[in-house]
N, C-alpha and C positions, 0 to 999 in steps of 0.2 A: 520113151520106147527106142530101143536098139533100130537099127537101118538096115537095108540091104546096102552092099556100096553100090553106088551113083555110077552112070557111064561115065560122070567127069574123072573118077578116077581109076575106074577097068583099066586103059588101057597104061596108066603109069604102074598099075600092079601086076600086070599082066607077066612080065620077068621075071619079078620078084616070088608069085606066086608057082611059077612053078619047080622053083623048089622046096617047094612045103607039101608034095605030092605025097609022101610018106605020111604026112601030118594025120593025129588025129580027126574025127566027122567034126563039121562043125557045130556051134553051138547057137539056142535062138537067143541068148543073153550075154553080153559082154558089159562090164564097169568101164566108164567115162576114166581114162588115168586122171589119176590124184596126183597135188601140190606141183604144179608143170611151174619152174624157174628159170631165171632169164642170166646170163652172165656173160661178160665179153670177152673174147677170146685175145690170145695175145699179141696182135695187129690191133686193140682196139678198135676194128673194125667189124668184125664177123659174130655171130650172134651163137652162144651153146642154150641150147635147148634139153632141159632134163625134167622126171618125171619119176614116180615113184612104178616099177616092175610090177606087174600083175602075177608074179609068182603063183597064184591059186589055177586061173584059168587058164594059163599059158598059150596067148593069144600067138600066132602068126607070126605076127610083126604090129609095127604102130606109123600110124600118117602124120605125117606132122603140116598145119595148116599156117599159113602169115594172110590176115584178114581175109580168111574166108574161103582161098583158094589151097587147095593139097600143091606142096612143092616137094614132099619126099616119101621114101617110106624108110624104115630102120626096123632090125632085128632087135633094136637094145634099145632102152630106156632114156636115151641121150642123142641129140641130133647139133649136126653144126651147121648154121646158115651162114656158107661164106658171104660176106660182105654185100650184101642187103644194099639196094639202091636208095632205101628209105627206110622212116620208122614205119611200126605197124606193131598187129597185136598177133599174137602165137596163141594155137590151141592143137590139141593132140586128140587123136581118136585111135582106139585098138582094134583090131580084126583079127576074124579063124575062120577060115573058109569063105564062105560070101558073106559073112557076119559082120557090123561095123559098128563101134560103139557110137555114142552119140559123145560131141567136142567136150573135153575138160573144161575147164573152168579156165577165161583168156588170162594172158599173160603181154604185156606188152613191155615197149623202151619208151613210149612217147613223152616227150619233153613235157617240161611245166613251169609255164609261163608266169612270172611273178608283178607287182605294182609296182608302179613307179615310186620309188623312195628316196626321200632329199636324205643326204649321207653330207654332214658338216665336217669340216673339215678339222685335225687333231688338236689345236691350238684355240678355237673358236671356245666361246663359253660354256657351249651346250652340243661337243664334237659328239658323233655318234658311228660307229662300224656297222658293216653290213655283213649279214651271215644269211646260209640255207640250211633250213631245220632237215636233216638226213632221210627222217623217214616219209615226208611228205614233200620234199622240194620246195617250201615255202617260203620265200624271204622277207626275212625279216631284218629291224635294224635295233641297235644295242645302245645305252647310254656308254661313251666310255672314259667317264670320270671318276668311275668307280670297276678296281680290280674286279670285282664280282661279274662284272657282263664282259670280261675279255674273252674269256673261252668259246662262246659261239662266234666271234668275231672272225669271217672270214678274209674282210679287206677292209679298210680305211683309206680318205684320204690326205693330202698332205701336199705343201708347195718347199717342205723344207726348209724352211723359214719361220720366223718366232711369227711373224703376222700371217693375217689371214685371207690375204686379197691378192700376193703378189704370184703371177705367173710363169710358169708354167704348174700346173697340178699331175702328182700321179697319183696312180692306184696302189696302194701297197699291201706287202703281207702283215699281220699284225706282230710277227715277231723284231720288223722295222724298228718299232717303237723301240727296241734293248739298246738299239746302236742309233738311234736319232739325236743326238743333244739338243735340238729343241720344243722336242715334246716338254708340254708343262706338267701333265699329270704323270705322277709315279704310278706305272701299270707292271702289275703282277702278275704270278698264277700261270694258267695254260694257255700259250701264245702261239698259236697255230702258224707254220710256214708253209704259205703259199705262193705258187708263180702262178705269170702274166704272160701275155703275147698279144702283141696287135699293133695297129687295127688290122680287121680281119675284111677280108673283101668281099663281105656282104652282110645284109642286115639280119636283124631278128626274124623276121618275116620269110629269108629265105634261105635263110641258116643253111650251111653244107657241114664239110666237115671238120675238125679245129686238129691243129697239128698235134704231133705229139712230141716234139723238141722246140727250144725256143724260148721255155718259160722262166722269167726273171720274178726279183723277190720286191721290184717295183716297176712298174713301166708310165712313162709319161701319157698323158691322155687328152684327147681333144674331142670338144663338142660335137657330137651325131656319130660319132665312132663304137666299133663295137671291136669288144675284146674278151678274151679267153682266159679263165682262171679253172687253173687247176691246184685241186686242193689234197693237202697231205696224205686224206687218208681214199683219196683216188678218185674224185669225179670233177667231171668238167661242167663249168657252165660257162655260158653267155653273158655280159655286162656292155650294155648300151649307154653310153653317156648322152643321155636325153638331152639335157641343158648342163652347161657351166656356169658359173655365176660368182665372178671373184670375190665382185662387191659384198654379196653375201657371204664369202667364203664356204660356198657348197654347190654341189652338183646333185642333177639328179637322174637315178642310176633304174633302169628296167632290164630285167635280167630273165632267160633261162636258163633252167636246171635240169641235166641228162640225171635220172635217178639211176639208170645202173651204170654202176662202179667201172669207171674206166672204159668206157664207152664212148668216141670219139664223135659217132653220129648226131648229126641234129637234125638231117635234112627232111621232109617233112613228106 
């Protein structure tokens, strides 16, 4: 059922409603906005919320909600939430006169935490790379002894030596294998060109915003530290080196993936 606009939104709408004194009389039913989606703005920290306009009922406007609270009104089918202080869930309603529709389906920019996964040095007997599945943000590992597995890899680890036990280790973009003369596996196919920076001054549990510059094709890593990855198709993710075991030639990696392309905000 539709609802009457509540007291919590009345004050926010008063100024805007004055503009609509000449609008048609209110109706008893308005549909919830459809197909709400999110995109990062140019600064990587602001959110653009868009939805399908209601061209049939011609509402007076729309109300944007963030985590259940109204944050603003707009007369168009889009809104920019300027630099929110944290991640959350967005919904939209439309209104006409004093009638407000139900909320739209939610859309959120919440990060996706992955399991702790072992990643073995590129020159080990069973090397494996790491990748994020874009539609779900799921963390996965992929054997790197076969070129058929290279496309979904977003990073691997190496010490740029023919052995697997020497330190330091580096987190590296897949395309680095093309210029690393120590790599023993003949890797061809689509090799992602990604960047890495860090270590960052926070842990996965209290992550903040990540840099927009300073990403390199490979980055020296330390146990217990958190690094940021930026993929060639525009996604940011955090990588924690939960364990670095040079004797075994591997690390244990735990990650957090931001599913909104080009969004640098990770703060909960």
